[in-house]
C-alpha positions in Angstrom: 135.9 124.7 43.9 138.3 127.4 45.1 136.2 128.6 48.0 134.7 132.0 48.6 134.1 134.9 50.8 131.2 134.4 53.1 129.5 136.2 56.0 130.7 135.0 59.4 127.5 136.0 61.1 126.8 138.2 64.2 128.9 136.2 66.6 131.6 138.8 67.0 132.2 140.6 70.2 131.3 143.9 68.5 128.2 142.5 66.8 129.4 143.3 63.3 129.3 141.1 60.3 132.7 140.0 58.8 133.8 138.4 55.6 136.2 135.5 55.6 137.7 133.3 53.0 136.6 129.6 53.2 139.1 127.3 51.4 137.4 125.0 48.9 138.3 121.5 47.7 141.0 122.9 45.3 143.2 123.4 48.3 144.5 119.9 48.3 147.4 117.8 47.0 145.5 115.5 44.6 142.4 116.9 43.0 139.9 114.8 41.1 137.7 116.9 38.7 135.1 114.3 37.8 133.3 115.0 34.5 135.2 118.3 34.1 133.3 119.1 30.9 130.1 119.5 32.9 131.6 122.4 34.9 130.7 125.9 33.6 133.4 128.0 31.8 133.9 130.2 34.8 134.9 127.2 37.0 137.1 125.9 34.2 138.9 129.2 34.0 139.5 129.3 37.7 140.9 125.8 37.6 143.2 126.9 34.7 144.8 129.4 37.0 145.3 126.8 39.7 146.9 124.4 37.3 149.2 126.9 35.7 150.1 129.3 38.5 149.6 126.9 41.5 147.5 129.7 43.1 143.9 130.9 43.6 142.8 134.5 43.4 139.6 135.5 45.2 138.4 138.9 46.3 141.6 140.6 45.2 143.8 138.2 47.2 146.0 135.4 45.9 146.4 132.2 47.9 149.2 129.7 47.0 148.5 126.0 46.7 150.7 123.8 48.7 152.9 121.4 46.7 152.6 118.8 45.4 149.5 119.8 43.5 148.1 117.4 40.9 144.9 117.4 39.0 143.1 114.3 37.6 140.1 114.9 35.4 137.5 112.7 33.7 135.2 113.4 30.7 132.2 111.3 29.8 132.3 110.5 26.1 128.5 110.2 26.0 125.6 112.4 27.1 127.2 115.6 25.7 124.1 117.7 26.4 124.8 120.4 28.9 128.5 120.0 28.7 131.2 122.7 28.1 134.1 121.4 26.0 137.5 122.3 27.5 139.3 125.1 25.7 142.6 124.1 24.0 144.6 126.2 26.5 143.3 124.1 29.4 143.7 120.8 27.6 147.3 121.8 27.1 147.8 122.0 30.9 147.1 118.3 31.2 150.3 116.2 30.7 148.6 113.0 29.6 145.2 112.1 28.0 144.4 108.5 28.7 141.4 106.8 27.2 139.6 104.5 29.7 137.4 101.9 28.1 135.3 99.1 29.6 137.1 96.9 32.1 137.8 93.3 31.3 135.5 90.6 32.7 138.1 89.8 35.4 138.5 93.5 36.3 134.8 94.0 36.5 134.3 91.0 38.7 137.0 92.5 41.1 135.2 95.9 41.0 131.9 94.2 42.0 133.6 92.2 44.7 135.3 95.2 46.3 132.3 97.6 46.1 129.4 95.4 47.2 130.8 94.0 50.5 129.5 95.2 53.8 132.6 97.2 54.8 134.6 99.3 52.3 138.4 99.1 52.5 140.2 102.2 53.8 143.0 103.7 51.9 146.4 103.8 53.6 149.1 106.3 53.0 152.1 104.8 51.2 154.0 108.0 50.5 154.3 111.4 52.2 154.0 114.7 50.4 157.7 115.4 51.1 158.8 112.1 49.6 156.7 112.8 46.5 158.3 116.2 46.1 161.7 114.6 46.5 160.9 112.1 43.7 159.7 114.9 41.5 163.0 116.8 42.0 165.0 113.6 41.4 163.4 112.9 38.1 164.3 116.4 36.9 167.9 115.8 37.9 168.2 112.7 35.7 170.6 113.2 32.8 169.0 114.9 29.8 170.3 113.1 26.6 170.7 115.7 23.9 169.5 113.3 21.2 166.3 112.6 23.2 165.6 116.3 23.8 166.0 116.9 20.0 163.7 114.0 19.3 161.0 115.3 21.7 161.1 118.7 19.9 161.1 117.1 16.5 158.0 115.0 17.3 156.1 118.0 18.7 157.1 120.2 15.7 156.0 117.3 13.3 152.4 117.7 14.4 152.2 121.3 13.2 150.8 122.1 9.7 153.6 123.0 7.4 156.1 120.5 8.8 156.0 118.6 5.5 154.7 115.3 6.9 151.9 113.5 5.1 150.0 113.1 8.4 149.6 116.9 8.8 147.0 117.0 6.0 144.6 115.9 8.8 145.7 118.5 11.3 144.1 121.9 11.9 146.4 122.8 14.8 149.4 121.0 16.2 151.1 120.7 19.6 153.0 123.6 21.1 156.2 123.8 23.1 154.6 122.5 26.2 154.3 119.2 24.4 158.0 119.0 23.9 158.5 119.6 27.7 156.0 117.0 28.7 157.5 114.4 26.3 161.0 115.0 27.9 159.6 114.8 31.4 157.4 111.8 30.6 160.3 109.9 28.9 162.5 110.4 32.0 159.7 109.1 34.3 159.0 106.1 32.1 162.7 105.3 32.0 163.0 105.6 35.8 160.0 103.4 36.4 161.8 100.7 34.3 165.1 101.0 36.2 166.9 103.2 33.6 168.8 106.3 34.5 168.8 107.8 31.0 165.8 108.1 28.8 165.9 106.8 25.2 163.9 107.4 22.1 162.0 104.2 22.9 160.8 105.8 26.1 159.6 108.9 24.3 157.7 106.8 21.8 156.1 104.8 24.7 154.4 107.9 26.1 154.0 110.0 22.9 150.4 109.0 22.4 149.3 110.1 25.9 151.1 113.4 25.5 150.1 114.3 22.0 146.5 112.9 21.4 144.8 115.8 23.1 147.1 118.4 21.6 146.5 117.5 18.0 143.4 119.2 16.7 142.0 117.6 13.6 140.4 119.4 10.7 137.0 118.8 9.2 138.4 116.5 6.5 139.8 114.2 9.1 136.6 114.2 11.1 134.5 113.4 8.0 136.8 110.6 7.2 136.7 109.1 10.7 140.4 109.8 11.4 141.3 109.8 15.1 144.1 111.7 16.8 145.6 108.3 17.8 145.9 107.3 14.2 147.5 110.6 13.2 150.0 110.4 16.1 150.9 106.8 15.1 151.5 108.0 11.5 153.6 110.8 12.7 155.8 108.4 14.8 156.2 106.3 11.8 157.1 109.1 9.5 159.6 110.7 12.0 161.1 107.4 12.8 
């Protein structure tokens, strides 16, 4: 994914072999890691550095990734043979976890219509990298309502065993501080998309499931009872209010 050091061959003027770094597909702005749980742990660990540090280290050298850098990843819920589950630390680097079920009849008809024609449509750029960076900075400059920040922290803390909530009887490990950060950022983004300059508790609740479902690790009792992370998060939202 990151690239590697390869021999350049004997084409040099002095006839010597040389090593050069060849940039791999991770050097991009939008990276799609399809079926990420089929990549070996070594590749997952390398991607973890890219997601956290925005850099790649190879051969003792560190190469920065140009902003914006965003990773989308998919996991196939079936055919688990030969897969490597993502460690909790890497799951925590993903802001959202969004379940994707079967498309509706209308959506599937549109998929077939678009993908079986003689000529595939070409994607057109609608936003430059600089404009995207400007929007990212704008979202971070939106007012931070103290009550909303406290609510984000309260929700994240409520997922941790020992918080006193009834829902935590199903939880083996709860969300960390990064969840509080992502709740606050996600709420601001949700508010801005709906034309509001200041996020509210309702905005936090709208994105809470996507932020928390992959950060709440259930215990054996919950798994045996068929309890899902979504159900636990919903109960936490109800209990916290």
